[in-house]
C-alpha positions, 0 to 999 in steps of 0.5 A: 792889248794897247791902243798902239798895238791895235792901231799897228795891226791890219784890219779886215773889211769887217773888223767894225762888224765883229767889234759891234757883235762883242767879239773878243779881238786879238792879234793874229798873223798881223791882223786884228781878228775875232777869236770868239763871240759867244764862247769857243765850245758854243761856237764849235758845237754850232758849226758841227750841228748847224752853221757858223760863219768865219771872217778869214779875210786875213788869208792871202790870195795870189793870181797866176796867169800866162802861158807859163802859169802851170809850169811855175806852179808845177815847179814850186808845188809838191802836188801835181797841178796838171791834174786840175781841171777848170773849177777844181781845187787842190791842196798842196805845199811849197817845199823849200830847198832844205827839206822843209815847207815854206807854206801849205796852200790851196790851188784853184784852177779857174776861168772867168770869161776868157781869162784862164788863171790859177788862184793860190790861197796862202796862210796869212802869216806867210803872205810876204814870204810866199810871194817872194819865194814864188817870184824868186822861182818864176823863170817862166812866162807867168804873171803873178798878182798879189790881191790879198789886201783887196779880197775878203773871205767868208767861210760858211761851215756846217751841215746847214751851210747849203740851206743858208747859201743856196738862195743866193745863187742861180747855180745848184751849189748843193751839188758842188763836189768837195774841192770844186769852185766857180765864179757866180753872181751872189744875189744882192751882193755881186760876183764872188768865187764860191768853193766847196772847201773849208777847214772844219770837216763840217762841210760848207763853203768859202766865199771870196769877194772884193772888200767893198762887198764883204759887209753886204755879204756878211749881213745877208748871210747872217739874215739868211742863216737865222732859220738855220741857227747861224752864229758868227764864229771865231778863230778859236773854234776854227782851231778846235774844229780843224784839230778834230779832223787832224788838219795841219796848221802852219807854224804848229804842225808844219814849218820850214823845218818839217818835211811833208813826208814826216808830216804825213803829207806824202799824198800831196807830194807827187814824184811823177814830176820835178819840183823844188827839192823833189830829189831829196824828198824822194830819197827821204821817202825811200829811206824812211823818216826818223820821226813822224807826225802822229795823232794821240789821245790823252788817257790821263786828265790834262790838256796837251798844248803846243810845245809840250814835250813827249817823253819816254819811260825814264823822262827823256824828251823824244818828241814834242806836241805841235797842237793840242786841245780838249775836243768839244765834240769828243770831250777828251784831250787830243793832239798832234805830235812828232815822235820817233818812227818806232813810237808812231804806230796806231796803238803805241803808248806815249807820255806827254809832259804837261807841267811836269806830270807825265800823262799817258797817251795813245797814238790813234788814227785820224780823223779824231772825229769819225763822221757818217 
């Protein structure tokens, strides 16, 4: 990476901390981000067994408030945000008008003092696109504020995350249900938004804070996590962790051309309300889709990667891999792919073209990593 490239990239409030730790820094979604520190497998396994901390401050955050806030959210989101109580979080997506997805995101319904509001957490690569899209549909009495450049986000993930963080809060964060959030004073740091969410399937929290608090919070959490085996963890392990759970990655598994029904996101697509393109998506669900996103394991040696073709017995391309890796937890090659509906049932045999070799695979049930 040239100096000019590095200079053009946005930096988080912690970029200098990652560089001091010896992280391998790479361009990602317009930011200079740590992809790994000690190695992908080491960091991945540590999150599954102990605790890891990610700087994911590249993510975007929008505040939506005002009398029409819920009306706007209901119009632009596929999920039903009217079900959200204060302190609850919901996974949703922004459908476009052509049957695809503008972005997937988290919706927080929050209250701080007298201020009732929603926080939308969007993907880094889509911040500007999402902001423009939501504003274009804002015919309601709703005020939007893009706070992305002012906020930092630390994800503390793994079975030892509670032990690492509980001493910082007067609140009993150990009893926070999954997908809940609260504003709380973090001892020695300041006011933060802490949520029992994550992109790893390993349990843990995400902590949002203004940029000036980020380095203080990072150092304090790293110190508190020492007895619990905490390690700084990069985006490469975040990707292998999310894939073991079958969590979609925007730009890989879902995009402007994939429908939520095809992507297996029918569970966040609620036809009890009217939203962008809801009539067309409902018709698609009722008629049935021609292709589906499936999980698969390779039975032959090799590693499936994004855009590897899925082929039939005579070598005709019938689909494509959207995500793939060698699973560090399972020590086997896994992936997600779009295939014709006829090939989508669990147990179906498929072939993946990996550099000209047709490797045998089988469709499996998600998540790849069965826990508990």
